VOBA-1610 file (N, C-alpha, C; in pm, whole numbers, padded with zeros to 5 digits, always signed):
BEGIN
Met-07798-13724-07660Met-07925-13653-07646Met-07901-13522-07573Thr-07949-13415-07631Thr-07926-13283-07574Thr-08052-13235-07503Thr-08036-13195-07379Thr-08151-13145-07303Thr-08159-12995-07318Gln-08273-12945-07363Gln-08292-12803-07383Gln-08324-12736-07249Pro-08264-12624-07220Pro-08297-12555-07096Pro-08439-12504-07100Pro-08506-12500-06986Pro-08644-12453-06985Pro-08652-12310-07032Ala-08757-12284-07105Ala-08776-12148-07157Ala-08812-12054-07044Ser-08758-11937-07048Ser-08787-11839-06945Ser-08882-11734-07000Asp-08956-11676-06913Asp-09049-11570-06951Asp-08973-11439-06959Gly-08944-11395-07080Gly-08862-11275-07098Gly-08924-11151-07039Glu-09058-11148-07037Glu-09123-11028-06987Glu-09105-11013-06836Asn-09099-11127-06763Asn-09089-11122-06617Asn-08947-11129-06566Ala-08852-11158-06657Ala-08714-11171-06613Ala-08657-11035-06574Leu-08573-11036-06470Leu-08510-10913-06422Leu-08363-10914-06461Asp-08313-10799-06502Asp-08171-10792-06530Asp-08095-10785-06397Pro-07963-10806-06398Pro-07886-10811-06273Pro-07903-10688-06186Ala-07910-10570-06248Ala-07925-10447-06169Ala-08058-10445-06095Gln-08165-10489-06164Gln-08296-10493-06101Gln-08301-10597-05989Met-08236-10712-06012Met-08232-10815-05909Met-08159-10765-05785Leu-08046-10695-05806Leu-07970-10641-05693Leu-08054-10538-05617Ala-08125-10453-05691Ala-08208-10352-05626Ala-08319-10418-05546Leu-08377-10527-05600Leu-08484-10597-05529Leu-08432-10662-05401Val-08313-10722-05410Val-08252-10783-05291Val-08225-10678-05184Glu-08173-10562-05226Glu-08145-10454-05132Glu-08274-10404-05066Asp-08381-10393-05144Asp-08509-10350-05088Asp-08562-10450-04987Gln-08548-10579-05019Gln-08593-10682-04925Gln-08511-10678-04796Lys-08382-10651-04812Lys-08296-10639-04694Lys-08339-10521-04608Arg-08366-10406-04672Arg-08412-10289-04597Arg-08546-10316-04530Ser-08632-10394-04598Ser-08762-10425-04540Ser-08747-10507-04413Val-08657-10607-04417Val-08633-10688-04298Val-08577-10603-04186Glu-08481-10515-04219Glu-08423-10428-04117Glu-08529-10334-04060Gly-08620-10289-04147Gly-08728-10203-04100Gly-08820-10276-04005Gln-08847-10404-04032Gln-08930-10483-03942Gln-08859-10504-03808Leu-08728-10529-03815Leu-08652-10549-03692Leu-08652-10423-03606Ala-08645-10307-03671Ala-08636-10181-03598Ala-08772-10113-03581Ser-08881-10183-03611Ser-09013-10122-03603Ser-09050-10083-03461Phe-08988-10146-03362Phe-09019-10115-03223Phe-08944-09992-03173Val-08847-09944-03250Val-08762-09834-03204Val-08842-09709-03168Pro-08933-09658-03255Pro-09007-09537-03217Pro-09087-09554-03088Val-09140-09674-03066Val-09220-09698-02945Val-09132-09691-02820Ile-09016-09757-02825Ile-08926-09756-02710Ile-08875-09615-02683Val-08834-09546-02787Val-08780-09411-02771Val-08886-09317-02712Thr-09008-09327-02762Thr-09116-09241-02712Thr-09149-09274-02566Ala-09151-09404-02533Ala-09181-09443-02395Ala-09077-09387-02299Trp-08950-09395-02336Trp-08845-09342-02250Trp-08847-09189-02248Gly-08884-09127-02359Gly-08894-08982-02362Gly-08997-08931-02263Ile-09114-08996-02259Ile-09219-08958-02165Ile-09174-08984-02022Ala-09112-09102-01999Ala-09067-09137-01865Ala-08966-09037-01812Trp-08872-08998-01897Trp-08769-08903-01854Trp-08826-08764-01833Leu-08903-08715-01929Leu-08954-08578-01922Leu-09047-08560-01802Val-09143-08649-01788Val-09241-08637-01680Val-09184-08686-01547Gly-09118-08802-01551Gly-09067-08862-01428Gly-08962-08777-01358Phe-08856-08743-01429Phe-08751-08660-01370Phe-08801-08518-01344Gly-08897-08473-01426Gly-08956-08342-01399Gly-09028-08340-01265Cys-09098-08449-01234Cys-09167-08458-01105Cys-09067-08459-00989Leu-08957-08529-01004Leu-08856-08532-00898Leu-08796-08393-00876Trp-08778-08320-00984Trp-08724-08184-00971Trp-08821-08092-00896Leu-08950-08118-00910Leu-09051-08033-00847Leu-09069-08062-00698Ile-09005-08168-00647Ile-09019-08202-00506Ile-08974-08087-00417Asp-08863-08026-00452Asp-08803-07925-00366Asp-08867-07787-00381Gly-08976-07779-00455Gly-09046-07653-00465Gly-08974-07547-00544Leu-08887-07587-00636Leu-08816-07489-00717Leu-08913-07417-00811Ala-09027-07480-00837Ala-09135-07413-00909Ala-09257-07419-00817Pro-09268-07326-00721Pro-09369-07334-00614Pro-09511-07360-00662Ala-09548-07304-00774Ala-09685-07322-00822Ala-09713-07467-00861Phe-09608-07544-00887Phe-09626-07683-00930Phe-09556-07781-00837Ala-09527-07741-00715Ala-09455-07827-00620Ala-09534-07956-00593Leu-09461-08067-00586Leu-09523-08197-00561Leu-09471-08256-00431Pro-09557-08324-00354Pro-09510-08393-00234Pro-09420-08510-00272Leu-09325-08541-00188Leu-09226-08645-00216Leu-09289-08780-00255Pro-09385-08833-00176Pro-09439-08966-00212Pro-09502-08969-00351Leu-09575-08863-00387Leu-09641-08860-00517Leu-09539-08853-00629Ala-09438-08767-00616Ala-09337-08752-00720Ala-09261-08882-00741Val-09222-08947-00632Val-09148-09073-00643Val-09235-09181-00704Ala-09361-09186-00667Ala-09451-09288-00722Ala-09467-09271-00872Ile-09484-09146-00918Ile-09497-09120-01061Ile-09370-09161-01135Phe-09255-09125-01078Phe-09128-09158-01142Phe-09109-09309-01153Val-09134-09381-01044Val-09114-09526-01044Val-09208-09593-01144Leu-09334-09552-01146Leu-09430-09613-01239Leu-09389-09590-01384Leu-09348-09468-01414Leu-09306-09438-01552Leu-09179-09514-01589Leu-09085-09523-01495Leu-08960-09595-01521Leu-08987-09743-01545Met-09070-09803-01457Met-09102-09944-01474Met-09178-09967-01604Gly-09264-09872-01640Gly-09337-09885-01766Gly-09244-09884-01886Ala-09146-09792-01887Ala-09051-09785-01998Ala-08966-09911-02004Ile-08924-09961-01888Ile-08845-10084-01885Ile-08928-10201-01937Ala-09056-10208-01897Ala-09144-10316-01942Ala-09163-10312-02093Val-09183-10192-02148Val-09200-10178-02293Val-09074-10226-02366Ser-08957-10185-02317Ser-08831-10225-02379Ser-08811-10376-02372Ala-08843-10434-02256Ala-08823-10578-02238Ala-08918-10659-02325Val-09046-10623-02323Val-09146-10699-02400Val-09120-10691-02549Leu-09091-10571-02599Leu-09065-10557-02743Leu-08937-10626-02784Gly-08836-10624-02695Gly-08713-10696-02725Gly-08735-10845-02737Ile-08814-10900-02644Ile-08844-11043-02647Ile-08929-11078-02769Arg-09031-10997-02797Arg-09119-11024-02910Arg-09045-11014-03043Ser-08950-10920-03052Ser-08876-10908-03177Ser-08793-11032-03204Gly-08741-11093-03097Gly-08663-11215-03115Gly-08751-11333-03152Arg-08869-11344-03087Arg-08958-11457-03117Arg-09025-11443-03252Gly-09040-11319-03299Gly-09108-11297-03425Gly-09023-11325-03547Met-08893-11339-03527Met-08804-11364-03641Met-08813-11510-03685Arg-08809-11530-03817Arg-08811-11666-03871Arg-08670-11714-03901Gly-08571-11644-03849Gly-08433-11680-03874Gly-08385-11788-03778Ser-08258-11783-03744Ser-08198-11887-03663Ser-08243-11874-03518Ser-08223-11982-03442Ser-08257-11980-03301Ser-08168-11882-03225Ala-08049-11854-03280Ala-07959-11758-03216Ala-08020-11619-03215Glu-08091-11581-03321Glu-08155-11451-03327Glu-08266-11440-03224Ala-08346-11547-03212Ala-08452-11548-03112Ala-08394-11543-02972Phe-08286-11617-02949Phe-08221-11619-02818Phe-08169-11480-02782Ala-08111-11410-02880Ala-08058-11276-02856Ala-08170-11181-02813Gly-08286-11190-02879Gly-08397-11103-02842Gly-08449-11130-02703Ile-08459-11258-02666Ile-08508-11294-02533Ile-08410-11249-02424Val-08281-11273-02447Val-08180-11231-02349Val-08180-11080-02333Tyr-08191-11008-02445Tyr-08195-10862-02439Tyr-08312-10815-02356Gly-08429-10872-02379Gly-08547-10832-02304Gly-08534-10860-02155Cys-08485-10978-02121Cys-08473-11016-01980Cys-08365-10934-01908Thr-08264-10889-01982Thr-08155-10813-01921Thr-08204-10682-01862Trp-08310-10623-01918Trp-08365-10500-01861Trp-08406-10522-01716Thr-08476-10630-01690Thr-08521-10658-01554Thr-08404-10697-01465Ile-08318-10785-01513Ile-08205-10831-01432Ile-08113-10716-01398Gly-08080-10633-01497Gly-07992-10520-01473Gly-08051-10419-01377Ser-08182-10393-01387Ser-08247-10298-01296Ser-08243-10348-01152Leu-08268-10477-01133Leu-08261-10534-00998Leu-08118-10528-00945Ala-08020-10548-01033Ala-07880-10541-00991Ala-07844-10401-00943Ile-07897-10298-01011Ile-07870-10160-00969Ile-07929-10133-00832Val-08052-10180-00810Val-08115-10162-00679Val-08032-10230-00570Gly-07987-10352-00597Gly-07905-10423-00499Gly-07773-10354-00474Phe-07710-10303-00579Phe-07584-10233-00565Phe-07603-10106-00482Gly-07710-10032-00510Gly-07738-09912-00432Gly-07763-09942-00286Ala-07834-10052-00260Ala-07858-10091-00121Ala-07727-10122-00051Gly-07634-10185-00123Gly-07504-10214-00064Gly-07426-10088-00033Leu-07434-09989-00120Leu-07366-09862-00095Leu-07427-09790+00026Ser-07560-09794+00037Ser-07626-09732+00152Ser-07587-09803+00281Phe-07574-09933+00275Phe-07533-10011+00392Phe-07392-09970+00437Asn-07312-09925+00341Asn-07175-09884+00372Asn-07160-09733+00390Gly-07271-09664+00411Gly-07264-09525+00450Gly-07298-09422+00345Met-07351-09461+00228Met-07388-09362+00128Met-07501-09275+00182Ser-07485-09144+00173Ser-07586-09052+00226Ser-07710-09050+00139Ala-07820-08997+00196Ala-07945-08989+00121Ala-07930-08895+00001Glu-07856-08784+00019Glu-07838-08690-00091Glu-07759-08754-00205Leu-07655-08828-00170Leu-07577-08895-00274Leu-07659-09005-00341Ala-07746-09072-00263Ala-07832-09176-00321Ala-07927-09116-00424Asn-07971-08993-00399Asn-08060-08926-00494Asn-07992-08898-00627Ile-07860-08893-00625Ile-07785-08877-00750Ile-07751-09013-00808Phe-07711-09107-00720Phe-07667-09238-00768Phe-07776-09314-00842Tyr-07894-09330-00782Tyr-07996-09416-00841Tyr-08041-09371-00980Pro-08082-09246-00998Pro-08124-09207-01133Pro-08012-09215-01236Ile-07891-09172-01196Ile-07780-09176-01291Ile-07744-09320-01326Ala-07747-09409-01229Ala-07715-09549-01255Ala-07813-09611-01353Phe-07942-09583-01334Phe-08042-09635-01427Phe-08026-09576-01566Val-07992-09449-01573Val-07975-09383-01702Val-07853-09440-01775Leu-07743-09460-01703Leu-07624-09520-01764Leu-07654-09661-01816Phe-07725-09738-01735Phe-07761-09874-01775Phe-07849-09871-01900Ala-07945-09779-01903Ala-08033-09767-02020Ala-07952-09730-02144Gly-07857-09638-02131Gly-07775-09600-02244Gly-07697-09716-02303Ile-07642-09798-02215Ile-07568-09917-02262Ile-07661-10015-02332Met-07781-10032-02277Met-07877-10122-02339Met-07922-10072-02476Tyr-07937-09941-02489Tyr-07973-09885-02619Tyr-07866-09918-02723Ile-07740-09902-02684Ile-07630-09930-02778Ile-07628-10079-02815Leu-07654-10165-02718Leu-07661-10309-02747Leu-07775-10339-02844Ser-07889-10273-02826Ser-08001-10296-02917Ser-07967-10250-03058Ala-07889-10142-03069Ala-07846-10095-03201Ala-07760-10201-03269Ala-07674-10267-03192Ala-07589-10371-03249Ala-07669-10494-03287Leu-07769-10529-03206Leu-07847-10650-03231Leu-07938-10635-03352Trp-08003-10520-03364Trp-08105-10502-03468Trp-08066-10399-03574Arg-07940-10358-03575Arg-07891-10266-03677Arg-07980-10142-03688Ala-08013-10087-03571Ala-08101-09970-03564Ala-08018-09848-03527Val-07986-09765-03627Val-07903-09647-03604Val-07965-09551-03502Pro-08099-09529-03504Pro-08156-09439-03403Pro-08126-09483-03260Met-08121-09614-03235Met-08092-09662-03100Met-07946-09634-03063Leu-07857-09636-03162Leu-07717-09603-03135Leu-07705-09455-03096Ile-07774-09369-03171Ile-07774-09227-03137Ile-07832-09205-02999Leu-07941-09274-02971Leu-08007-09263-02841Leu-07914-09306-02729Gly-07843-09417-02749Gly-07753-09467-02646Gly-07639-09372-02615Val-07577-09321-02720Val-07465-09228-02700Val-07513-09100-02632Trp-07626-09047-02676Trp-07679-08925-02614Trp-07715-08949-02468Thr-07770-09067-02438Thr-07805-09101-02300Thr-07683-09101-02210Leu-07575-09160-02256Leu-07453-09164-02176Leu-07397-09024-02154Ile-07404-08939-02256Ile-07355-08802-02241Ile-07436-08727-02136Val-07568-08736-02144Val-07655-08668-02047Val-07631-08722-01906Ala-07617-08854-01894Ala-07598-08916-01763Ala-07468-08871-01697Val-07361-08863-01774Val-07232-08821-01720Val-07233-08673-01684Ala-07303-08591-01762Ala-07304-08446-01739Ala-07394-08407-01621Ala-07505-08478-01602Ala-07606-08437-01504Ala-07553-08420-01361Pro-07471-08511-01307Pro-07426-08496-01167Pro-07348-08367-01142Phe-07285-08312-01243Phe-07206-08190-01224Phe-07293-08068-01198Phe-07423-08080-01222Phe-07515-07969-01195Phe-07565-07972-01050Gly-07535-08081-00979Gly-07573-08091-00839Gly-07718-08126-00817Met-07750-08151-00691Met-07884-08187-00649Met-07964-08060-00620Pro-08086-08039-00667Pro-08169-08127-00752Pro-08169-08088-00899Thr-08078-07997-00940Thr-08080-07952-01079Thr-08051-08066-01176His-07984-08171-01128His-07955-08284-01218His-08083-08350-01268Tyr-08191-08343-01189Tyr-08319-08396-01235Tyr-08370-08318-01356Leu-08355-08187-01351Leu-08400-08103-01462Leu-08318-08130-01587Val-08187-08150-01570Val-08101-08182-01684Val-08144-08314-01748Leu-08173-08414-01665Leu-08217-08543-01717Leu-08353-08532-01786Ala-08442-08451-01726Ala-08576-08436-01783Ala-08572-08370-01920Leu-08501-08258-01929Leu-08498-08183-02054Leu-08400-08243-02155Gly-08277-08270-02110Gly-08176-08325-02201Gly-08214-08461-02254Gly-08269-08546-02168Gly-08309-08679-02212Gly-08448-08683-02271Gly-08545-08631-02196Gly-08684-08642-02238Gly-08713-08579-02373Leu-08677-08451-02389Leu-08704-08382-02515Leu-08622-08442-02629Gly-08497-08480-02600Gly-08414-08541-02703Gly-08471-08673-02751Phe-08520-08755-02657Phe-08577-08884-02693Phe-08704-08869-02776Leu-08790-08775-02735Leu-08915-08754-02808Leu-08887-08707-02951Ala-08789-08620-02967Ala-08753-08574-03101Ala-08700-08690-03186Leu-08617-08775-03125Leu-08563-08890-03197Leu-08673-08990-03228Gly-08771-09004-03139Gly-08884-09093-03164Gly-08962-09052-03287Val-08988-08923-03300Val-09058-08871-03418Val-08975-08894-03544Ala-08845-08865-03535Ala-08757-08880-03651Ala-08749-09026-03696Ser-08737-09118-03602Ser-08728-09260-03637Ser-08859-09312-03695Phe-08972-09261-03644Phe-09102-09301-03698Phe-09115-09256-03843Val-09077-09133-03871Val-09084-09080-04007Val-08991-09158-04099Tyr-08870-09191-04051Tyr-08774-09265-04133Tyr-08828-09404-04169Leu-08882-09476-04069Leu-08932-09611-04095Leu-09054-09607-04188Arg-09136-09504-04173Arg-09254-09492-04260Arg-09211-09470-04405Arg-09112-09385-04425Arg-09061-09361-04560Arg-08994-09485-04616Leu-08922-09558-04531Leu-08855-09680-04576Leu-08957-09783-04624Arg-09065-09802-04548Arg-09168-09899-04588Arg-09234-09855-04719Ala-09260-09725-04731Ala-09325-09675-04853Ala-09235-09698-04974Arg-09103-09673-04959Arg-09010-09691-05071Arg-09002-09838-05111Val-08994-09926-05013Val-08986-10069-05043Val-09114-10117-05110Thr-09228-10068-05063Thr-09356-10108-05121Thr-09366-10063-05266Arg-09323-09941-05296Arg-09328-09891-05433Arg-09240-09973-05526Arg-09118-10004-05478Arg-09025-10081-05563Arg-09076-10223-05585Ala-09132-10281-05477Ala-09185-10418-05491Ala-09300-10420-05590Ala-09385-10316-05587Ala-09497-10310-05683Ala-09444-10293-05825Gly-09334-10219-05840Gly-09277-10198-05972Gly-09217-10324-06032His-09167-10414-05942His-09108-10539-05989His-09211-10649-06002Gly-09335-10621-05950Gly-09436-10727-05949Gly-09488-10761-06088
//
């Protein structure tokens, strides 16, 4: 007895090239969902750097018309920094929990999010130890911002590896370059270097990544409609 294979609907069948294109589009869609938080994180850090470090630079009255008292400038900087860290941590954790993949993917997202807080506390503790061993106030003004910036750059690169987000890789490398270069400008000009080099660069990358993800979603949607 011969069993006949089920008849297929010729009109709905896809040839191998179309199937491959559909699979690639679905893959890009998943990657786009994974990296959907990138523009938000980049923009949050751009604002924190531009405004926060700009306020610290204004403490010394280098722009007399806009000079800020020390407590106010530090408060603004800390609030913006903590806000950017919170955004990065929350979105990292949510991206891991939102995935329907393996538990390893969810675990990676949660660990990434929590590392922002743990690493920031470690920097504060390390700085306190250096001060206990004689680090001057002027050197501390260089150490703390640069240490946080270096840590952020490393975290950006890790996020690029975890979620295959090229904009985060660019952001991480640029962050490390700015962080290493800033101390050579001395106190307090290093604040201005961090504000302009980091803040404006991040905001530009945030806009670029938003436009890229929007185009990616539109392209995937069009192809999916064409195969529907």
